[in-house]
N, CA, C and O atoms as a GROMACS GRO file, in nm:
protein
  424
    1MET      N    1   1.021  -1.630   1.113
    1MET     CA    2   0.992  -1.488   1.105
    1MET      C    3   1.004  -1.428   1.244
    1MET      O    4   0.946  -1.480   1.341
    2SER      N    5   1.078  -1.319   1.254
    2SER     CA    6   1.095  -1.256   1.384
    2SER      C    7   0.981  -1.158   1.412
    2SER      O    8   0.926  -1.098   1.320
    3GLU      N    9   0.949  -1.146   1.538
    3GLU     CA   10   0.843  -1.054   1.578
    3GLU      C   11   0.904  -0.923   1.625
    3GLU      O   12   1.012  -0.920   1.683
    4ILE      N   13   0.831  -0.814   1.597
    4ILE     CA   14   0.874  -0.683   1.642
    4ILE      C   15   0.757  -0.615   1.712
    4ILE      O   16   0.641  -0.652   1.692
    5SER      N   17   0.789  -0.518   1.794
    5SER     CA   18   0.687  -0.437   1.863
    5SER      C   19   0.689  -0.298   1.804
    5SER      O   20   0.794  -0.235   1.793
    6ILE      N   21   0.572  -0.251   1.765
    6ILE     CA   22   0.560  -0.116   1.711
    6ILE      C   23   0.442  -0.046   1.778
    6ILE      O   24   0.359  -0.110   1.842
    7LYS      N   25   0.438   0.085   1.760
    7LYS     CA   26   0.324   0.163   1.807
    7LYS      C   27   0.260   0.229   1.686
    7LYS      O   28   0.328   0.289   1.602
    8VAL      N   29   0.129   0.217   1.678
    8VAL     CA   30   0.052   0.272   1.567
    8VAL      C   31  -0.040   0.379   1.623
    8VAL      O   32  -0.104   0.359   1.727
    9ASN      N   33  -0.046   0.493   1.555
    9ASN     CA   34  -0.132   0.603   1.599
    9ASN      C   35  -0.248   0.615   1.503
    9ASN      O   36  -0.230   0.643   1.384
   10ILE      N   37  -0.370   0.594   1.556
   10ILE     CA   38  -0.491   0.606   1.476
   10ILE      C   39  -0.591   0.692   1.552
   10ILE      O   40  -0.625   0.664   1.667
   11ALA      N   41  -0.637   0.797   1.486
   11ALA     CA   42  -0.737   0.888   1.543
   11ALA      C   43  -0.694   0.943   1.679
   11ALA      O   44  -0.775   0.955   1.770
   12GLY      N   45  -0.567   0.974   1.690
   12GLY     CA   46  -0.518   1.036   1.813
   12GLY      C   47  -0.489   0.940   1.926
   12GLY      O   48  -0.456   0.984   2.037
   13ARG      N   49  -0.500   0.812   1.904
   13ARG     CA   50  -0.470   0.712   2.006
   13ARG      C   51  -0.355   0.623   1.960
   13ARG      O   52  -0.341   0.593   1.842
   14THR      N   53  -0.275   0.583   2.054
   14THR     CA   54  -0.161   0.497   2.024
   14THR      C   55  -0.194   0.353   2.062
   14THR      O   56  -0.247   0.326   2.170
   15TYR      N   57  -0.162   0.263   1.971
   15TYR     CA   58  -0.188   0.121   1.991
   15TYR      C   59  -0.058   0.043   1.975
   15TYR      O   60   0.004   0.046   1.868
   16PRO      N   61  -0.016  -0.027   2.081
   16PRO     CA   62   0.104  -0.110   2.067
   16PRO      C   63   0.068  -0.241   1.997
   16PRO      O   64  -0.034  -0.303   2.028
   17LEU      N   65   0.151  -0.282   1.904
   17LEU     CA   66   0.128  -0.406   1.831
   17LEU      C   67   0.256  -0.490   1.830
   17LEU      O   68   0.366  -0.436   1.825
   18THR      N   69   0.238  -0.621   1.834
   18THR     CA   70   0.348  -0.714   1.813
   18THR      C   71   0.312  -0.793   1.689
   18THR      O   72   0.207  -0.856   1.682
   19LEU      N   73   0.402  -0.789   1.592
   19LEU     CA   74   0.373  -0.854   1.464
   19LEU      C   75   0.500  -0.902   1.398
   19LEU      O   76   0.611  -0.869   1.441
   20GLY      N   77   0.484  -0.981   1.294
   20GLY     CA   78   0.598  -1.027   1.217
   20GLY      C   79   0.663  -0.911   1.145
   20GLY      O   80   0.595  -0.820   1.098
   21SER      N   81   0.794  -0.915   1.135
   21SER     CA   82   0.865  -0.803   1.073
   21SER      C   83   0.822  -0.779   0.929
   21SER      O   84   0.828  -0.666   0.880
   22ALA      N   85   0.778  -0.883   0.860
   22ALA     CA   86   0.733  -0.869   0.722
   22ALA      C   87   0.601  -0.792   0.712
   22ALA      O   88   0.567  -0.741   0.605
   23GLU      N   89   0.528  -0.784   0.822
   23GLU     CA   90   0.397  -0.718   0.820
   23GLU      C   91   0.405  -0.568   0.847
   23GLU      O   92   0.308  -0.496   0.826
   24GLU      N   93   0.519  -0.521   0.894
   24GLU     CA   94   0.528  -0.381   0.937
   24GLU      C   95   0.494  -0.283   0.825
   24GLU      O   96   0.422  -0.186   0.849
   25THR      N   97   0.543  -0.307   0.706
   25THR     CA   98   0.517  -0.215   0.595
   25THR      C   99   0.368  -0.203   0.567
   25THR      O  100   0.316  -0.093   0.549
   26ASN      N  101   0.298  -0.316   0.564
   26ASN     CA  102   0.153  -0.313   0.541
   26ASN      C  103   0.080  -0.239   0.652
   26ASN      O  104  -0.012  -0.162   0.625
   27ILE      N  105   0.120  -0.262   0.775
   27ILE     CA  106   0.055  -0.195   0.889
   27ILE      C  107   0.079  -0.045   0.882
   27ILE      O  108  -0.013   0.034   0.905
   28ARG      N  109   0.200  -0.005   0.849
   28ARG     CA  110   0.231   0.139   0.839
   28ARG      C  111   0.152   0.204   0.725
   28ARG      O  112   0.105   0.316   0.738
   29GLN      N  113   0.139   0.133   0.614
   29GLN     CA  114   0.060   0.186   0.503
   29GLN      C  115  -0.087   0.197   0.541
   29GLN      O  116  -0.154   0.294   0.505
   30ALA      N  117  -0.137   0.099   0.614
   30ALA     CA  118  -0.276   0.103   0.661
   30ALA      C  119  -0.296   0.220   0.757
   30ALA      O  120  -0.395   0.292   0.749
   31GLU      N  121  -0.200   0.238   0.848
   31GLU     CA  122  -0.207   0.349   0.943
   31GLU      C  123  -0.215   0.483   0.868
   31GLU      O  124  -0.297   0.568   0.903
   32THR      N  125  -0.131   0.500   0.768
   32THR     CA  126  -0.130   0.624   0.689
   32THR      C  127  -0.262   0.642   0.614
   32THR      O  128  -0.318   0.752   0.612
   33ALA      N  129  -0.312   0.535   0.553
   33ALA     CA  130  -0.437   0.544   0.478
   33ALA      C  131  -0.554   0.580   0.568
   33ALA      O  132  -0.639   0.661   0.530
   34ILE      N  133  -0.559   0.522   0.687
   34ILE     CA  134  -0.666   0.553   0.782
   34ILE      C  135  -0.659   0.699   0.824
   34ILE      O  136  -0.760   0.769   0.826
   35GLU      N  137  -0.540   0.745   0.858
   35GLU     CA  138  -0.524   0.884   0.901
   35GLU      C  139  -0.561   0.982   0.789
   35GLU      O  140  -0.625   1.084   0.814
   36GLU      N  141  -0.521   0.950   0.665
   36GLU     CA  142  -0.557   1.038   0.553
   36GLU      C  143  -0.707   1.041   0.531
   36GLU      O  144  -0.764   1.146   0.503
   37SER      N  145  -0.771   0.927   0.544
   37SER     CA  146  -0.916   0.920   0.528
   37SER      C  147  -0.987   1.000   0.637
   37SER      O  148  -1.083   1.072   0.609
   38ILE      N  149  -0.939   0.988   0.759
   38ILE     CA  150  -0.998   1.064   0.870
   38ILE      C  151  -0.983   1.213   0.845
   38ILE      O  152  -1.078   1.289   0.867
   39GLN      N  153  -0.866   1.256   0.801
   39GLN     CA  154  -0.843   1.399   0.773
   39GLN      C  155  -0.932   1.449   0.661
   39GLN      O  156  -0.983   1.561   0.666
   40THR      N  157  -0.952   1.366   0.559
   40THR     CA  158  -1.039   1.405   0.448
   40THR      C  159  -1.182   1.425   0.496
   40THR      O  160  -1.247   1.524   0.462
   41PHE      N  161  -1.232   1.329   0.575
   41PHE     CA  162  -1.367   1.343   0.629
   41PHE      C  163  -1.377   1.465   0.720
   41PHE      O  164  -1.479   1.535   0.719
   42GLN      N  165  -1.275   1.490   0.799
   42GLN     CA  166  -1.276   1.603   0.892
   42GLN      C  167  -1.284   1.736   0.817
   42GLN      O  168  -1.352   1.828   0.861
   43LYS      N  169  -1.214   1.745   0.705
   43LYS     CA  170  -1.217   1.867   0.625
   43LYS      C  171  -1.348   1.883   0.548
   43LYS      O  172  -1.395   1.995   0.526
   44SER      N  173  -1.408   1.771   0.509
   44SER     CA  174  -1.528   1.775   0.425
   44SER      C  175  -1.657   1.791   0.503
   44SER      O  176  -1.755   1.844   0.450
   45TYR      N  177  -1.658   1.745   0.628
   45TYR     CA  178  -1.780   1.747   0.707
   45TYR      C  179  -1.754   1.817   0.840
   45TYR      O  180  -1.640   1.826   0.886
   46ALA      N  181  -1.861   1.865   0.900
   46ALA     CA  182  -1.849   1.935   1.028
   46ALA      C  183  -1.852   1.836   1.144
   46ALA      O  184  -1.919   1.860   1.244
   47VAL      N  185  -1.780   1.727   1.131
   47VAL     CA  186  -1.776   1.625   1.234
   47VAL      C  187  -1.649   1.646   1.316
   47VAL      O  188  -1.540   1.654   1.261
   48LYS      N  189  -1.665   1.653   1.445
   48LYS     CA  190  -1.550   1.675   1.532
   48LYS      C  191  -1.512   1.548   1.609
   48LYS      O  192  -1.396   1.530   1.645
   49ASP      N  193  -1.609   1.463   1.633
   49ASP     CA  194  -1.585   1.343   1.712
   49ASP      C  195  -1.498   1.245   1.634
   49ASP      O  196  -1.537   1.198   1.527
   50LYS      N  197  -1.380   1.214   1.687
   50LYS     CA  198  -1.286   1.122   1.621
   50LYS      C  199  -1.348   0.984   1.600
   50LYS      O  200  -1.320   0.918   1.500
   51GLN      N  201  -1.433   0.941   1.692
   51GLN     CA  202  -1.498   0.811   1.679
   51GLN      C  203  -1.586   0.807   1.554
   51GLN      O  204  -1.587   0.707   1.482
   52ASP      N  205  -1.660   0.915   1.529
   52ASP     CA  206  -1.743   0.922   1.410
   52ASP      C  207  -1.658   0.923   1.283
   52ASP      O  208  -1.690   0.855   1.186
   53LEU      N  209  -1.549   0.999   1.285
   53LEU     CA  210  -1.460   1.005   1.170
   53LEU      C  211  -1.396   0.868   1.144
   53LEU      O  212  -1.383   0.827   1.028
   54LEU      N  213  -1.358   0.800   1.251
   54LEU     CA  214  -1.299   0.667   1.237
   54LEU      C  215  -1.400   0.567   1.181
   54LEU      O  216  -1.366   0.483   1.098
   55ALA      N  217  -1.524   0.577   1.226
   55ALA     CA  218  -1.629   0.489   1.175
   55ALA      C  219  -1.654   0.514   1.027
   55ALA      O  220  -1.671   0.419   0.950
   56MET      N  221  -1.655   0.641   0.986
   56MET     CA  222  -1.677   0.674   0.845
   56MET      C  223  -1.561   0.623   0.759
   56MET      O  224  -1.582   0.569   0.651
   57ALA      N  225  -1.439   0.641   0.807
   57ALA     CA  226  -1.321   0.593   0.734
   57ALA      C  227  -1.323   0.440   0.724
   57ALA      O  228  -1.291   0.385   0.619
   58SER      N  229  -1.359   0.375   0.832
   58SER     CA  230  -1.365   0.228   0.832
   58SER      C  231  -1.468   0.176   0.732
   58SER      O  232  -1.442   0.081   0.658
   59LEU      N  233  -1.583   0.239   0.730
   59LEU     CA  234  -1.688   0.199   0.638
   59LEU      C  235  -1.643   0.216   0.493
   59LEU      O  236  -1.665   0.128   0.410
   60GLN      N  237  -1.582   0.329   0.464
   60GLN     CA  238  -1.534   0.355   0.328
   60GLN      C  239  -1.429   0.252   0.286
   60GLN      O  240  -1.433   0.202   0.174
   61MET      N  241  -1.336   0.221   0.375
   61MET     CA  242  -1.229   0.126   0.342
   61MET      C  243  -1.282  -0.016   0.328
   61MET      O  244  -1.238  -0.090   0.240
   62ALA      N  245  -1.375  -0.054   0.414
   62ALA     CA  246  -1.433  -0.188   0.405
   62ALA      C  247  -1.511  -0.204   0.274
   62ALA      O  248  -1.502  -0.308   0.209
   63ALA      N  249  -1.587  -0.102   0.237
   63ALA     CA  250  -1.662  -0.108   0.111
   63ALA      C  251  -1.566  -0.119  -0.008
   63ALA      O  252  -1.592  -0.195  -0.101
   64GLY      N  253  -1.457  -0.046  -0.003
   64GLY     CA  254  -1.357  -0.054  -0.110
   64GLY      C  255  -1.292  -0.191  -0.117
   64GLY      O  256  -1.269  -0.244  -0.226
   65ALA      N  257  -1.264  -0.250  -0.001
   65ALA     CA  258  -1.203  -0.383   0.003
   65ALA      C  259  -1.298  -0.488  -0.054
   65ALA      O  260  -1.256  -0.578  -0.126
   66ILE      N  261  -1.426  -0.476  -0.022
   66ILE     CA  262  -1.525  -0.570  -0.073
   66ILE      C  263  -1.539  -0.555  -0.224
   66ILE      O  264  -1.548  -0.655  -0.296
   67LYS      N  265  -1.540  -0.432  -0.271
   67LYS     CA  266  -1.552  -0.407  -0.414
   67LYS      C  267  -1.432  -0.466  -0.489
   67LYS      O  268  -1.448  -0.524  -0.596
   68ASN      N  269  -1.314  -0.451  -0.434
   68ASN     CA  270  -1.193  -0.502  -0.497
   68ASN      C  271  -1.184  -0.654  -0.489
   68ASN      O  272  -1.116  -0.716  -0.572
   69ARG      N  273  -1.248  -0.714  -0.394
   69ARG     CA  274  -1.243  -0.859  -0.376
   69ARG      C  275  -1.329  -0.931  -0.479
   69ARG      O  276  -1.294  -1.042  -0.520
   70GLU      N  277  -1.438  -0.873  -0.522
   70GLU     CA  278  -1.531  -0.938  -0.614
   70GLU      C  279  -1.467  -0.983  -0.745
   70GLU      O  280  -1.488  -1.097  -0.785
   71PRO      N  281  -1.388  -0.898  -0.814
   71PRO     CA  282  -1.326  -0.945  -0.938
   71PRO      C  283  -1.231  -1.064  -0.915
   71PRO      O  284  -1.220  -1.152  -1.000
   72ARG      N  285  -1.164  -1.067  -0.802
   72ARG     CA  286  -1.074  -1.178  -0.772
   72ARG      C  287  -1.152  -1.307  -0.756
   72ARG      O  288  -1.106  -1.413  -0.799
   73ILE      N  289  -1.268  -1.300  -0.694
   73ILE     CA  290  -1.352  -1.419  -0.677
   73ILE      C  291  -1.394  -1.471  -0.814
   73ILE      O  292  -1.393  -1.592  -0.839
   74GLU      N  293  -1.432  -1.380  -0.904
   74GLU     CA  294  -1.472  -1.421  -1.038
   74GLU      C  295  -1.357  -1.490  -1.111
   74GLU      O  296  -1.379  -1.588  -1.182
   75LYS      N  297  -1.235  -1.440  -1.094
   75LYS     CA  298  -1.119  -1.502  -1.159
   75LYS      C  299  -1.095  -1.642  -1.104
   75LYS      O  300  -1.060  -1.733  -1.179
   76VAL      N  301  -1.112  -1.659  -0.974
   76VAL     CA  302  -1.095  -1.791  -0.914
   76VAL      C  303  -1.199  -1.887  -0.968
   76VAL      O  304  -1.168  -2.002  -1.000
   77VAL      N  305  -1.323  -1.842  -0.979
   77VAL     CA  306  -1.430  -1.927  -1.033
   77VAL      C  307  -1.398  -1.965  -1.178
   77VAL      O  308  -1.416  -2.080  -1.216
   78GLU      N  309  -1.350  -1.870  -1.258
   78GLU     CA  310  -1.314  -1.900  -1.396
   78GLU      C  311  -1.205  -2.008  -1.402
   78GLU      O  312  -1.213  -2.098  -1.485
   79LYS      N  313  -1.106  -1.998  -1.316
   79LYS     CA  314  -0.998  -2.097  -1.315
   79LYS      C  315  -1.050  -2.235  -1.275
   79LYS      O  316  -1.007  -2.336  -1.331
   80VAL      N  317  -1.141  -2.239  -1.179
   80VAL     CA  318  -1.199  -2.367  -1.138
   80VAL      C  319  -1.278  -2.427  -1.253
   80VAL      O  320  -1.266  -2.547  -1.280
   81VAL      N  321  -1.357  -2.346  -1.321
   81VAL     CA  322  -1.437  -2.395  -1.434
   81VAL      C  323  -1.344  -2.447  -1.544
   81VAL      O  324  -1.372  -2.551  -1.604
   82GLU      N  325  -1.235  -2.376  -1.570
   82GLU     CA  326  -1.140  -2.422  -1.672
   82GLU      C  327  -1.085  -2.560  -1.636
   82GLU      O  328  -1.065  -2.643  -1.724
   83ARG      N  329  -1.060  -2.582  -1.510
   83ARG     CA  330  -1.003  -2.709  -1.467
   83ARG      C  331  -1.102  -2.825  -1.474
   83ARG      O  332  -1.062  -2.940  -1.491
   84ILE      N  333  -1.231  -2.794  -1.460
   84ILE     CA  334  -1.328  -2.904  -1.461
   84ILE      C  335  -1.397  -2.922  -1.596
   84ILE      O  336  -1.483  -3.008  -1.610
   85GLU      N  337  -1.360  -2.840  -1.695
   85GLU     CA  338  -1.422  -2.856  -1.826
   85GLU      C  339  -1.387  -2.992  -1.884
   85GLU      O  340  -1.282  -3.049  -1.856
   86VAL      N  341  -1.478  -3.043  -1.965
   86VAL     CA  342  -1.461  -3.175  -2.025
   86VAL      C  343  -1.348  -3.170  -2.127
   86VAL      O  344  -1.345  -3.081  -2.212
   87PRO      N  345  -1.253  -3.265  -2.119
   87PRO     CA  346  -1.144  -3.268  -2.218
   87PRO      C  347  -1.199  -3.289  -2.359
   87PRO      O  348  -1.306  -3.348  -2.376
   88VAL      N  349  -1.126  -3.241  -2.458
   88VAL     CA  350  -1.170  -3.247  -2.597
   88VAL      C  351  -1.191  -3.391  -2.642
   88VAL      O  352  -1.285  -3.417  -2.718
   89ASP      N  353  -1.109  -3.486  -2.599
   89ASP     CA  354  -1.119  -3.624  -2.646
   89ASP      C  355  -1.248  -3.693  -2.601
   89ASP      O  356  -1.285  -3.796  -2.657
   90LEU      N  357  -1.316  -3.639  -2.501
   90LEU     CA  358  -1.442  -3.697  -2.456
   90LEU      C  359  -1.562  -3.637  -2.527
   90LEU      O  360  -1.673  -3.690  -2.517
   91SER      N  361  -1.542  -3.528  -2.598
   91SER     CA  362  -1.654  -3.458  -2.663
   91SER      C  363  -1.736  -3.546  -2.756
   91SER      O  364  -1.858  -3.543  -2.747
   92PRO      N  365  -1.675  -3.626  -2.848
   92PRO     CA  366  -1.757  -3.711  -2.936
   92PRO      C  367  -1.845  -3.810  -2.860
   92PRO      O  368  -1.960  -3.833  -2.896
   93ALA      N  369  -1.789  -3.867  -2.754
   93ALA     CA  370  -1.867  -3.963  -2.676
   93ALA      C  371  -1.984  -3.893  -2.607
   93ALA      O  372  -2.094  -3.947  -2.600
   94LEU      N  373  -1.960  -3.774  -2.557
   94LEU     CA  374  -2.068  -3.699  -2.492
   94LEU      C  375  -2.175  -3.658  -2.591
   94LEU      O  376  -2.294  -3.663  -2.560
   95LEU      N  377  -2.133  -3.617  -2.710
   95LEU     CA  378  -2.231  -3.580  -2.813
   95LEU      C  379  -2.318  -3.700  -2.849
   95LEU      O  380  -2.439  -3.686  -2.867
   96HIS      N  381  -2.256  -3.816  -2.860
   96HIS     CA  382  -2.331  -3.938  -2.891
   96HIS      C  383  -2.433  -3.968  -2.780
   96HIS      O  384  -2.549  -3.998  -2.808
   97LEU      N  385  -2.388  -3.959  -2.655
   97LEU     CA  386  -2.480  -3.982  -2.543
   97LEU      C  387  -2.592  -3.881  -2.541
   97LEU      O  388  -2.707  -3.914  -2.512
   98GLU      N  389  -2.559  -3.755  -2.573
   98GLU     CA  390  -2.661  -3.651  -2.575
   98GLU      C  391  -2.766  -3.679  -2.683
   98GLU      O  392  -2.885  -3.662  -2.660
   99SER      N  393  -2.721  -3.722  -2.800
   99SER     CA  394  -2.817  -3.751  -2.907
   99SER      C  395  -2.904  -3.872  -2.870
   99SER      O  396  -3.024  -3.874  -2.900
  100ARG      N  397  -2.846  -3.971  -2.805
  100ARG     CA  398  -2.925  -4.088  -2.763
  100ARG      C  399  -3.027  -4.047  -2.656
  100ARG      O  400  -3.141  -4.094  -2.656
  101LEU      N  401  -2.985  -3.959  -2.566
  101LEU     CA  402  -3.076  -3.910  -2.463
  101LEU      C  403  -3.190  -3.831  -2.527
  101LEU      O  404  -3.305  -3.844  -2.486
  102ASP      N  405  -3.157  -3.748  -2.627
  102ASP     CA  406  -3.261  -3.671  -2.698
  102ASP      C  407  -3.362  -3.765  -2.764
  102ASP      O  408  -3.483  -3.739  -2.760
  103GLN      N  409  -3.312  -3.871  -2.824
  103GLN     CA  410  -3.402  -3.968  -2.888
  103GLN      C  411  -3.492  -4.034  -2.784
  103GLN      O  412  -3.611  -4.056  -2.809
  104TYR      N  413  -3.436  -4.065  -2.671
  104TYR     CA  414  -3.513  -4.132  -2.564
  104TYR      C  415  -3.622  -4.040  -2.511
  104TYR      O  416  -3.734  -4.083  -2.486
  105LEU      N  417  -3.588  -3.912  -2.494
  105LEU     CA  418  -3.684  -3.816  -2.438
  105LEU      C  419  -3.788  -3.773  -2.537
  105LEU      O  420  -3.895  -3.728  -2.496
  106ALA      N  421  -3.762  -3.785  -2.665
  106ALA     CA  422  -3.856  -3.739  -2.769
  106ALA      C  423  -3.975  -3.826  -2.784
  106ALA      O  424  -4.062  -3.799  -2.868
   0.00000   0.00000   0.00000
């Protein structure tokens, strides 16, 4: 993967970045999303300080990322559980052991 140098503008400041060429699209989309969020907060609230606007945008985006991550974690857990479930051919043997254990404990 080849590396490229780009400049990203966030909250009125320019940041030079060196990254893989495949990452540029994601970085540009993130740059646009951050700027749009900052503009939305600026229009909605009487906040002038770019640092405050950037902090508010960051908090909103991080909360959204965490919220979106939770369902994926649940899907991964479901897949793991599916893989470790007892195969059907062992079920009769387990039922027999369970009944013997019940008799022992009773």
